[in-house]
C-alpha positions as CSV (number, residue, x, y, z in Angstrom):
1,M,-10.9,7.2,-13.7
2,S,-7.3,7.8,-12.7
3,V,-5.5,4.9,-11.3
4,S,-2.3,4.6,-9.4
5,T,0.4,2.0,-9.8
6,A,3.4,0.7,-7.9
7,L,3.7,3.3,-5.2
8,T,6.8,4.0,-3.1
9,R,5.5,4.7,0.4
10,R,7.2,5.8,3.5
11,T,6.0,6.9,6.9
12,I,8.3,7.8,9.8
13,L,7.4,5.6,12.6
14,L,7.6,7.3,16.0
15,M,8.3,4.2,18.0
16,P,9.8,4.2,21.5
17,L,12.9,2.3,20.3
18,V,15.2,3.8,23.0
19,A,12.7,2.9,25.6
20,V,12.6,-0.6,24.3
21,A,16.3,-1.0,25.1
22,C,16.2,0.3,28.7
23,R,12.8,0.2,30.2
24,R,11.8,-2.2,33.0
25,G,8.6,-4.2,32.7
26,P,7.2,-6.6,30.1
27,D,9.6,-8.1,27.5
28,V,9.6,-6.3,24.2
29,L,10.2,-8.1,20.9
30,D,11.9,-5.8,18.4
31,L,12.3,-7.6,15.0
32,S,13.2,-6.4,11.6
33,G,14.2,-7.8,8.2
34,S,13.7,-7.7,4.5
35,T,10.7,-8.7,2.4
36,M,8.7,-7.7,-0.7
37,G,11.6,-5.6,-2.0
38,T,11.5,-3.5,1.1
39,T,12.0,-3.9,4.9
40,Y,9.8,-4.9,7.8
41,S,9.8,-3.8,11.4
42,I,7.9,-5.3,14.3
43,V,7.6,-4.2,17.9
44,A,5.5,-6.4,20.2
45,V,5.0,-6.4,24.0
46,D,5.2,-9.8,25.6
47,H,3.5,-9.2,29.0
48,D,4.0,-12.7,30.2
49,G,7.5,-13.3,28.9
50,R,6.4,-16.6,27.3
51,V,7.1,-15.9,23.6
52,D,10.5,-17.0,22.4
53,T,12.1,-14.5,20.0
54,G,13.1,-17.3,17.6
55,E,9.6,-18.7,17.7
56,A,8.2,-15.3,16.8
57,R,10.7,-14.7,14.0
58,S,9.9,-18.1,12.5
59,A,6.2,-17.4,12.6
60,I,6.7,-14.0,11.0
61,E,9.1,-15.3,8.3
62,A,6.6,-18.1,7.5
63,A,3.8,-15.7,7.0
64,L,5.9,-13.4,4.8
65,A,7.1,-16.4,2.7
66,R,3.5,-17.4,2.1
67,V,2.5,-13.9,1.1
68,N,5.4,-13.6,-1.3
69,S,4.6,-17.0,-2.9
70,Q,1.1,-15.7,-3.6
71,L,1.5,-12.0,-4.5
72,S,5.1,-11.2,-5.6
73,N,5.3,-9.8,-9.1
74,W,9.1,-10.3,-8.8
75,D,8.8,-14.1,-8.3
76,P,8.1,-15.9,-11.5
77,A,6.8,-18.9,-9.6
78,S,4.2,-16.9,-7.5
79,D,0.5,-17.2,-8.0
80,V,0.2,-13.7,-9.5
81,S,3.1,-14.3,-11.9
82,R,1.6,-17.6,-13.0
83,F,-1.8,-16.0,-13.5
84,N,-0.2,-13.2,-15.5
85,R,1.2,-15.8,-18.0
86,A,-2.2,-17.5,-18.3
87,A,-4.2,-17.4,-21.5
88,A,-7.5,-15.5,-22.0
89,G,-10.4,-17.6,-20.7
90,E,-8.2,-19.9,-18.7
91,T,-9.4,-20.3,-15.1
92,Y,-6.4,-20.1,-12.8
93,P,-7.0,-21.8,-9.3
94,V,-5.8,-19.0,-7.1
95,S,-4.8,-19.4,-3.5
96,S,-7.0,-18.1,-0.7
97,G,-4.6,-15.1,-0.2
98,F,-4.6,-14.1,-3.8
99,H,-8.4,-14.6,-3.9
100,D,-8.9,-12.3,-0.8
101,V,-6.7,-9.6,-2.3
102,I,-8.5,-9.6,-5.7
103,Q,-11.9,-9.6,-3.9
104,A,-10.8,-6.6,-1.8
105,A,-9.4,-4.9,-4.9
106,D,-12.7,-5.3,-6.7
107,G,-14.6,-3.7,-3.8
108,I,-12.2,-0.7,-3.7
109,H,-12.2,-0.4,-7.5
110,W,-16.0,0.0,-7.8
111,A,-16.3,2.1,-4.6
112,S,-13.7,4.5,-5.9
113,D,-15.3,4.9,-9.3
114,G,-12.5,2.9,-10.8
115,A,-9.6,4.9,-9.2
116,F,-8.1,1.7,-7.9
117,D,-7.1,-0.9,-10.6
118,V,-4.8,-3.8,-10.3
119,T,-4.5,-4.5,-14.0
120,L,-2.1,-1.7,-14.9
121,G,0.7,-4.1,-15.6
122,P,1.1,-3.3,-19.3
123,L,1.1,0.5,-18.6
124,I,3.5,0.1,-15.7
125,E,5.9,-1.8,-17.9
126,T,5.5,0.6,-20.8
127,W,6.5,3.5,-18.6
128,G,9.5,1.5,-17.1
129,F,8.1,1.3,-13.5
130,G,7.6,-2.5,-13.4
131,A,9.3,-5.7,-12.4
132,R,11.0,-6.3,-15.8
133,P,14.4,-4.7,-16.2
134,G,14.4,-1.5,-18.2
135,L,15.0,2.2,-18.1
136,H,12.3,4.8,-17.2
137,H,11.2,6.5,-20.4
138,S,8.3,8.4,-21.9
139,P,6.7,6.1,-24.4
140,D,5.1,7.2,-27.7
141,D,1.4,7.5,-28.3
142,A,1.2,4.1,-30.1
143,A,2.8,2.2,-27.2
144,I,0.4,3.8,-24.7
145,A,-2.6,3.0,-26.8
146,E,-1.5,-0.6,-27.2
147,A,-1.0,-1.0,-23.4
148,L,-4.4,0.6,-22.7
149,M,-6.1,-2.2,-24.7
150,A,-5.1,-4.7,-22.0
151,V,-6.0,-2.5,-19.0
152,G,-9.2,-2.6,-17.0
153,Q,-10.3,-4.5,-13.9
154,D,-13.5,-5.4,-15.6
155,K,-11.3,-7.8,-17.7
156,L,-10.9,-10.0,-14.6
157,Q,-13.5,-12.6,-13.5
158,L,-13.2,-13.9,-10.0
159,G,-15.4,-17.0,-9.3
160,G,-15.6,-19.9,-7.0
161,S,-13.2,-22.0,-9.1
162,G,-10.5,-19.3,-9.6
163,L,-9.6,-16.2,-11.6
164,S,-9.7,-15.7,-15.3
165,K,-9.2,-12.8,-17.7
166,S,-10.7,-11.8,-21.1
167,N,-7.5,-10.5,-22.5
168,S,-4.3,-12.6,-22.4
169,R,-2.1,-9.4,-22.0
170,T,-4.0,-8.3,-18.9
171,E,-1.7,-8.5,-15.9
172,V,-2.3,-8.1,-12.1
173,Y,0.1,-6.0,-10.1
174,T,-0.4,-6.2,-6.4
175,S,1.9,-3.4,-5.3
176,G,-0.9,-1.1,-4.4
177,I,-2.5,-3.5,-1.9
178,G,-0.1,-6.5,-1.4
179,K,2.1,-5.0,1.3
180,G,-0.9,-4.2,3.4
181,Y,-2.1,-7.8,3.1
182,G,1.3,-8.9,4.2
183,V,1.1,-6.7,7.3
184,D,-2.3,-8.3,8.2
185,Q,-0.9,-11.8,7.8
186,V,2.0,-11.0,10.1
187,A,-0.4,-9.5,12.6
188,A,-2.4,-12.7,12.5
189,A,0.7,-14.6,13.3
190,L,1.4,-12.4,16.3
191,D,-2.2,-12.9,17.5
192,A,-1.8,-16.6,17.2
193,L,1.3,-16.3,19.6
194,G,-1.0,-14.6,22.2
195,L,0.4,-11.1,21.6
196,S,-2.1,-8.3,21.9
197,D,0.1,-5.1,21.9
198,Y,2.2,-4.7,18.7
199,M,3.0,-2.7,15.6
200,V,3.8,-4.4,12.3
201,E,5.2,-2.3,9.5
202,I,6.2,-3.3,5.9
203,G,7.6,-0.6,3.6
204,G,5.5,2.1,5.4
205,D,2.2,0.2,5.5
206,L,1.3,-0.8,9.1
207,Y,-1.1,-2.2,11.6
208,T,-1.1,-1.6,15.3
209,A,-2.9,-3.4,18.1
210,G,-3.3,-2.3,21.7
211,R,-0.6,0.0,23.1
212,N,3.1,0.6,22.7
213,P,5.8,-0.5,25.2
214,D,5.1,2.6,27.4
215,G,1.4,1.7,27.7
216,L,0.4,4.6,25.4
217,P,-1.5,4.6,22.0
218,W,0.9,4.1,19.1
219,Q,2.0,7.5,17.6
220,I,2.8,7.4,13.9
221,G,4.4,10.3,12.0
222,I,3.2,11.2,8.5
223,E,6.1,12.4,6.4
224,T,6.0,15.7,4.5
225,P,5.9,14.6,0.8
226,D,9.2,16.2,-0.1
227,P,12.1,14.0,-1.3
228,F,14.6,16.4,0.2
229,D,12.9,17.0,3.6
230,R,12.2,14.2,6.1
231,S,10.2,16.5,8.5
232,L,6.7,15.5,9.7
233,Q,3.5,16.8,8.3
234,E,1.4,15.4,11.1
235,I,1.4,12.8,13.9
236,A,-1.5,10.4,14.0
237,E,-2.7,8.2,16.9
238,V,-3.2,4.7,15.6
239,S,-4.4,1.8,17.7
240,G,-6.4,-1.2,16.4
241,L,-6.1,0.2,12.8
242,G,-4.2,-0.3,9.6
243,M,-2.4,2.7,8.1
244,A,-0.9,3.4,4.7
245,T,0.5,6.4,3.0
246,S,0.8,6.7,-0.8
247,G,3.0,9.4,-2.3
248,D,4.2,10.6,-5.7
249,Y,7.4,12.1,-4.6
250,R,10.0,9.3,-4.6
251,N,9.3,7.2,-7.6
252,Y,9.5,9.4,-10.7
253,F,11.8,10.3,-13.5
254,E,12.6,13.5,-15.5
255,E,13.0,13.7,-19.2
256,D,13.4,16.7,-21.4
257,G,12.6,19.0,-18.5
258,M,9.3,17.1,-17.7
259,R,8.7,15.3,-14.4
260,Y,6.9,11.9,-14.8
261,S,5.4,10.4,-11.7
262,H,4.6,6.7,-11.5
263,I,1.0,7.5,-10.7
264,L,-0.9,6.7,-13.9
265,D,-4.3,7.7,-15.2
266,A,-5.9,4.7,-16.8
267,R,-8.0,6.9,-19.1
268,T,-5.0,8.4,-20.8
269,G,-2.2,6.0,-19.9
270,R,-0.2,8.9,-18.6
271,P,1.0,10.2,-15.2
272,I,-1.6,12.2,-13.3
273,T,-1.3,16.0,-13.0
274,H,-3.2,17.0,-9.9
275,T,-1.5,18.7,-6.9
276,T,-2.1,16.0,-4.3
277,A,1.4,14.7,-3.3
278,S,0.3,12.1,-0.7
279,A,-2.7,10.4,0.8
280,T,-2.8,8.7,4.2
281,V,-5.6,6.3,5.1
282,L,-6.6,4.7,8.4
283,A,-8.8,1.6,8.0
284,E,-9.9,-1.6,9.8
285,S,-7.0,-3.5,8.1
286,A,-3.7,-2.7,6.6
287,M,-4.8,-4.2,3.3
288,M,-7.8,-1.9,3.1
289,A,-5.7,1.1,4.1
290,D,-3.1,0.2,1.5
291,G,-5.6,-0.1,-1.3
292,W,-7.6,3.0,-0.4
293,A,-4.4,5.0,0.0
294,T,-3.5,4.1,-3.6
295,A,-7.0,5.0,-4.8
296,M,-7.1,8.3,-2.9
297,L,-3.8,9.4,-4.3
298,A,-4.9,8.6,-7.8
299,L,-8.2,10.5,-7.3
300,G,-6.6,13.6,-5.8
301,R,-8.0,15.7,-2.9
302,D,-11.1,17.1,-4.5
303,K,-12.7,13.9,-5.8
304,G,-11.1,11.9,-3.1
305,L,-12.7,13.9,-0.3
306,D,-16.2,13.3,-1.8
307,I,-15.7,9.6,-2.0
308,A,-14.0,9.4,1.5
309,D,-16.9,11.2,3.1
310,Q,-19.4,9.1,1.1
311,H,-17.8,5.8,2.4
312,D,-16.8,7.2,5.9
313,L,-13.1,6.8,5.2
314,A,-10.4,8.3,7.3
315,V,-8.0,10.1,4.8
316,L,-5.5,12.9,5.1
317,F,-4.6,14.5,1.8
318,V,-1.4,16.6,1.5
319,D,-1.2,18.9,-1.5
320,R,1.7,21.0,-2.8
321,D,1.6,24.6,-4.0
322,I,-2.1,25.4,-3.2
323,G,-3.8,28.5,-1.8
324,S,-1.6,30.2,0.8
325,H,1.1,27.6,0.6
326,P,3.1,28.4,-2.5
327,G,6.1,26.1,-2.6
328,G,4.9,24.3,0.5
329,F,2.3,21.8,1.5
330,A,-1.2,21.9,3.0
331,A,-3.0,19.0,4.7
332,T,-6.8,18.4,4.3
333,P,-8.5,15.6,6.4
334,S,-11.7,13.9,5.6
335,R,-14.5,14.0,8.1
336,R,-13.7,10.6,9.5
337,F,-10.0,11.4,9.9
338,R,-10.9,14.4,12.0
339,E,-13.2,12.3,14.2
340,L,-10.5,9.7,14.8
341,Q,-7.8,12.3,15.6
342,G,-10.0,14.8,17.4
C-alpha cells in the first residue's frame, strides 16, 4: 500500500492570544519554544494561580528532552538512531516511549492496510528527504529497487525484551507519529501540574483539554493546502482530542518539469499521484491523530474514506482539482468527522 514519509504539517491555530494579554480572570500560561526541528506553543489556564511559569516551562522542557532522546532521527545518540545502526537479529532494549510509538505504529499499519509504515528510511534518504545532508533528486530505478529491499514494517519484531529487525538496512523514521507522541507527553506534564484547560501544539500536531481562556471550546483552523495561500479551509471545534494535519504541499521539489512530493508509495518507491492534498484527523490522542493523518494522506480520499468509516475515524480530506473545483480545493469529511463537528 502507499505510505507516507516525513510530512511537513501546519495548521493555523485560532487561539485567543489577544485575549490572553488583556482579559481579567484566571492566569493564563502562554509558552513557546523550539523542539523536534520545529516549534511548540502552549496555552494553559491556571484557575487557581498556583502554577509558576518557570515550573511549567521546566516540566515541558523535560518532557520534550525525554522524547527527543528517544525518537529523534536527527540525534545520533537517540534510541531510534541507535536502533537504526543495529545489526539484523540484534535485540535493541528500547525505552518505554519508543516501545509505545512502535506498538501504536504497528496497530495503524495493519488497520490501514499497510498505508502507514515507519521503515521508509532507505527510501526517504534515497529521495533526499531525510536527516542526512543531501540534495533532493529523482533517483534511478536501481537505487529505488535497492532501497525497497530494506522497506517493510513486517521486518520489525517488537517483543518484551526489545525491538529487532530482519534486515540490517531497515531503519525507523518517527516523523509520521513522533511529534504527536511529544504533544501527548507535554499534555501529561501539564496534567501532573494540575492544569485541566490547555492546548499543546508541536509543528501543527496538537492536543486540547477543557476550554480556552474565554471559557469556550478550542477552535482550530485547518489551512487550505496551498503553499501560496494561508486561508482557512475549515474551522474545527476540538476539546479533549488530538488533532493532526498531513499535507503534500510544502515539502516537495521540482526536476525537469516534474513535481515530486515527499509522500512515497512503498509499492513503487516513488511519490504518490492521487489528488488528496491534505488529511486532518481527530483522535483520542495526538499520537494516534498524527499516525492516522500520515496514513490517510498516503491512502488518499477514496480508499481513506472506506478505512475511516470502517474504524470510526474522524478525518477531513482536502482534494485539489476535482469535480466542480478545477484549480481549487474540495473538502470531504468522514462519517465520524461530521458527527463530531455537527
